[in-house]
C-alpha positions in Angstrom: -0.2 0.5 -0.3 3.0 2.5 0.9 4.5 1.8 -2.1 1.6 2.4 -4.1 1.0 5.9 -2.2 4.5 6.4 -3.3 4.0 6.3 -7.2 0.5 8.2 -6.7 2.6 10.7 -5.1 5.0 11.0 -8.1 2.5 10.7 -10.8 0.5 13.6 -9.0 4.0 15.5 -9.1 4.8 14.9 -12.7 1.3 15.9 -13.4 1.7 19.1 -11.9 5.2 19.5 -13.7 3.7 19.7 -16.5 0.9 22.3 -16.2 1.3 25.3 -17.9 2.1 28.5 -16.1 -0.3 31.4 -15.4 1.3 33.7 -17.3 1.7 30.8 -21.0 -1.8 30.3 -19.9 -2.8 34.2 -20.0 -1.2 34.2 -23.4 -2.6 30.9 -25.0 -6.0 31.8 -24.2 -6.2 35.6 -24.2 -8.4 36.6 -26.8 -10.1 35.4 -29.7 -9.0 31.3 -29.5 -9.6 31.5 -33.6 -7.1 34.6 -33.9 -3.2 34.3 -34.6 -0.5 34.9 -32.2 1.5 38.1 -32.2 5.0 36.3 -33.6 8.1 37.5 -31.6 10.5 39.6 -32.6 14.4 39.5 -32.5 14.0 43.6 -32.3 12.3 43.6 -28.9 14.5 42.9 -25.6 12.1 41.1 -23.9 11.0 38.9 -26.5 14.7 38.4 -27.8 15.3 36.7 -24.3 11.9 33.8 -24.7 13.2 33.2 -28.1 16.5 32.7 -26.6 15.0 30.7 -23.7 15.0 26.2 -23.4 11.6 24.9 -24.4 10.0 22.6 -21.9 8.1 19.5 -22.8 4.4 20.1 -22.6 1.1 18.0 -22.0 0.0 16.9 -25.2 -3.9 16.3 -23.9 -4.1 19.8 -21.9 -7.3 21.8 -23.8 -4.6 24.5 -23.5 -2.2 22.8 -25.6 -4.7 22.4 -28.3 -5.7 25.8 -28.1 -2.2 26.7 -28.7 -1.4 24.6 -31.3 -4.6 26.1 -33.6 -3.3 29.5 -32.7 0.0 28.7 -33.4 -1.1 27.2 -37.0 -3.2 30.9 -37.6 0.0 32.2 -36.9 1.8 30.8 -39.8 -1.1 31.6 -42.2 -0.7 34.8 -41.2 2.9 35.3 -42.4 3.7 36.0 -46.1 5.4 32.6 -47.5 6.6 31.5 -43.8 6.9 28.2 -43.6 6.8 26.8 -40.3 6.8 27.9 -36.9 8.0 27.4 -33.2 5.9 27.7 -30.1 8.9 30.2 -28.5 7.8 32.4 -31.5 4.4 33.0 -29.9 5.9 33.5 -26.2 5.6 29.9 -25.0 8.7 28.2 -24.5 7.3 24.7 -24.8 7.8 21.9 -27.4 5.5 22.6 -30.5 5.9 23.3 -33.6 4.0 23.7 -37.1 5.7 22.4 -40.9 4.8 22.7 -44.2 5.5 19.5 -45.4 6.8 19.7 -48.9 7.7 15.7 -48.7 3.7 15.3 -49.3 1.2 16.0 -52.2 -0.4 19.1 -51.3 2.6 20.0 -48.9 0.0 20.2 -46.3 0.8 22.1 -42.6 1.5 20.0 -39.8 1.7 20.4 -36.0 4.1 18.3 -33.9 4.1 17.9 -30.4 7.0 17.0 -28.2 9.1 16.9 -31.3 12.8 15.0 -30.4 15.3 14.2 -33.3 16.5 11.0 -32.5 19.1 10.6 -35.5 20.1 12.9 -38.5 22.8 11.7 -41.6 26.3 12.6 -41.8 25.4 14.1 -45.3 24.6 17.5 -45.4 23.1 19.8 -47.5 24.2 23.8 -47.7 20.9 26.4 -48.1 19.4 29.7 -47.4 17.5 30.4 -44.5 15.2 33.0 -43.1 13.3 33.5 -39.9 10.4 35.2 -39.2 11.4 36.3 -35.3 14.3 37.8 -37.3 13.8 41.2 -39.5 16.0 40.8 -42.7 18.1 38.0 -42.3 19.3 35.6 -44.2 22.4 33.0 -44.5 23.3 29.7 -45.6 23.2 27.0 -43.6 24.5 23.0 -43.5 21.6 20.7 -42.3 21.4 17.0 -42.6 19.9 15.4 -45.6 17.8 13.2 -43.6 16.6 13.2 -40.1 14.3 10.2 -38.0 12.3 12.3 -35.8 9.6 11.0 -32.7 7.0 13.5 -31.6 3.2 12.9 -30.7 -0.3 14.1 -31.1 -3.1 15.7 -29.0 -3.8 12.5 -27.9 -0.5 11.6 -26.7 -0.1 9.1 -29.5 3.7 8.4 -30.4 4.6 8.3 -34.1 8.4 8.0 -35.8 9.0 9.1 -39.4 11.9 9.2 -41.5 12.1 12.5 -43.1 14.4 13.9 -45.9 15.4 17.0 -48.1 14.0 20.6 -47.9 11.1 19.5 -45.3 14.0 17.6 -43.2 15.8 21.4 -43.4 12.6 22.9 -41.8 12.5 20.6 -39.0 15.9 20.9 -38.2 15.7 24.8 -38.1 11.9 24.5 -36.2 13.7 22.5 -33.2 16.5 24.7 -33.5 13.9 27.3 -31.8 13.1 25.0 -28.7 16.7 25.0 -28.1 16.7 28.9 -28.0 19.1 28.6 -31.1 18.9 30.9 -33.2 19.9 30.7 -37.0 21.6 34.9 -36.5 23.6 33.5 -34.1 24.0 29.6 -34.6 27.0 29.5 -35.9 28.4 30.0 -32.6 25.5 28.5 -30.5 26.1 24.8 -31.9 29.4 24.7 -31.0 28.0 23.4 -27.9 25.1 21.8 -28.8 24.1 18.5 -28.4 20.8 15.9 -29.2 20.4 13.1 -27.3 18.3 10.4 -28.4 15.4 10.6 -25.6 11.7 9.4 -25.8 9.7 11.9 -27.6 7.2 12.0 -24.6 9.2 11.0 -21.1 6.7 11.6 -18.7 9.6 11.6 -15.9 11.6 14.2 -17.8 8.9 16.5 -18.4 8.8 20.6 -17.6 13.0 20.5 -17.2 13.5 24.4 -16.6 
């Protein structure tokens, strides 16, 4: 009985750890849930600090997560030709991204919760990149040609995919945002960057801050 009680306490603690903060809830649920969230810019000191912060995992089944996902899509659609967006770009340091799938028929937009790159190819391509949060900045970057991605959906269902080409570049760019890495200073930051093979949704590692 004592063992069950301890496990229950640990389970409750994990659930509490992953809860969105009051500030996050204020941003996500403020205003009309069908409208876009403003996209943060590096030209604003407060917003720049958020963009440089490391993101935590999010509970995929939380109702506010669904609202965040929906509003992030509206934010991306409000841009002129944006092909991806990460939650830090709308002021939420949580692991949620949207990516345009150029590797699929119709190039649909798709969301990914707690995405993790568990493998990337040594073979790389060099190509131009810009960023919705960095005005008037473009540069050339090397990215792995192929990646393996793990993630969950809004039901908590886990998936694994092999992705290549330009779509793989978008994923790597957006997941960099979750580590606080911006392309404007990527060349310096990537020296100390590391990607560990972890589960896309590990309850024991939620909300590391």
